[in-house]
N, C-alpha and C positions, 0 to 999 in steps of 0.2 A: 385774192379779191373776189368779191361776189360776182355771180354770173349775170345779174341784172343791175341796171342802174336805178338808183332811188332818186325820186324827184322831190325837192323841197321848195316851198314857197313861204318866205317869212311874212309875218311873224310866226316863229316856231313855238310849239307847245313842248313842255317837258316830255310828254308822251311821244312826240315826233322824234326827238333826239334820243330817247331811251331805246328806240328800235334800231338805231344805227350801231354798226359794229366796226371796229378798227379794220381797215382795208376795203370797206364798202366804197363803191363808186357812186358819186352823188352829182346831180345837176341841180343848180339853183335857178329859180325864176323869181323875179321881183326885186325888192329893195335890199341892198346891202350898204353898209356905211364903211367908209374908208377913214382910217386914222392911223397915224404913226406916233412916234415917241412924244413929240411936243403936244399934240392934240390929246393923247392919253393922259399926260401930266395934267393938263387943264381940266379934263373931264373928271379925273379922280379928285382933284382939288375942289371942284364944284360939288361933287358928292359929299366930300368930307365937311364942307361948310354948310351943308343942308340945301344947296341949290340944286335945281334940276339939270338934266343934260339938255343939249340943243335938239334932242330927238327923244321920243318915248322908247326907252330901252327894252321893255318887256318883249321877249321873244325875238329880238333882233340879232343880226349877224354883223360882226365887225371884221373888215378885211385889212390886213397890214400890207399896204400897197404903196409903191413909189410911182406915182403917175408921171407921165411925160406929156408935153403939150400936144393937143389934138391936131391932127392933119386936117386940111379943109374937108368939110363934109362928114367928119367923124366926131363923136362926142368926147373921145379921149385918145391919147397916143398909146404908148405901151402901158400895159396894166399888170405888170408882174408883181409877185409877192416879194416882200422884204423879210429879212430874218426876224423871226418871231421872239426869240428869247429876250430881246430888248424890252418887250412889253410885259414880261413876266411880273414885275412889281405891281402892275396896274390891273392884272386880269381878275383877281379875286373880287375887288370892289365892283367891277363891272358885272361880274356874274351875280353878285348880291343885288345889283340894281335891276337884273332881269335879262341881261344879254345871254343868249342860248348857244351861240356858235362864234368861233373866231377862225379866220382863214389866214394862213401864212406859209412859211417854209421853215423847215428845220425842227429839231427836237426842242422840247420845253423842259423847264426845271421840275423837280418833284413836287414843289408847292403848287404848281399849276395843275399837274395831274390830280392832286388831292382836291383842289378847288373845283375842277371840272366834275369830278366824281361826286363830291358832296353837294354841288350846286345844280346838278343835272344839266350840264352843258358839254359841248364837244369842241375839239380842235380839228379843223379841216385843213388839208394840205393842198396847195396849188403848186403846179410844177414851176420851179424856178427856171429862168431862161426862156420861158414861153410867153413873155409879156405881150408880144404882138398877137399871138394866137388867142390869149385870154381877152384881149381888147375887143376881139370880134364878137364876144358875148355881151359887151356893154352897149346898151341902147341909148342911155342918157347918163350924163354926169353933171353934177353941179356942186359948188361949194355951198355948205349950209351954215358953217360957223368957223371962226378963227381965220378969216381970209388973210390977215397979216402974217400968218405962218407960211404962206406960199405953198410949196409942194406938200407941206405937212398940215395944211388946213383940213378940217373935217368935211368930207364929201359924202354925197348920196349918189349911189349908182343904181340904175335900173338895169338889171341883167336878164338875159334869156339864155338858158342852156349853159350856165357857167359851170365848168367842170372842176370838181375837187374830189379828194379821197379822204375818208375818215382816218385821221392820224391817231387820235385818242378818243375813246368812247366813254360813256358814262359809267361803265363797269371797271375802268382803269386799264383796259387793253390798249396797247401801244404798238403801232407798226414799226417804230424805230427799234424798240426792244426785241420785237419778233425777228426783225432783220439781223440784229446783232447775235441773237441766239442761233439762228440758222448758220450764220458765218462761223460761230464758235463750233457748232456741231460739225460743219464741213471741214474745218481746220483740224479738229480732233480725230475725225474718221478717216 
């Protein structure tokens, strides 16, 4: 990992994400959007039919998160990442629409790596099991579309000092593959 922490404030420019490298530590300040499977399906259907998204996608960040109800005085309960590969079929159309970063947990498929590289976007990783800690970075939370989806509604979060690690960068580097290679080297040596 890098020795210093990189700060990002969406909306992100292609130039911003091109400077990121797999393994870099990043802190996000500002707006991020929360969407899971059902919201992704609706957003991609809207794009395919020529309709716009419920937010301006250019330079934005989408977080794959499973929210829990807010405690009194807090904007959100636990705010941990959900497994990302379920959103793989929806990633490329959202990159084409202008989304620059996605946050989740776990490895992604090869088609996502190709789409990130060709579209100038990155995949950021949040620590699974740390939802209560991640929630401390959330200053505001509100449903902005698809309220009938309940926990899968599209949300807007305002975050400060939200911690993530660059999982896949725009050059195709991948922390998961790097880790697998280290393990193979150690097992062979």
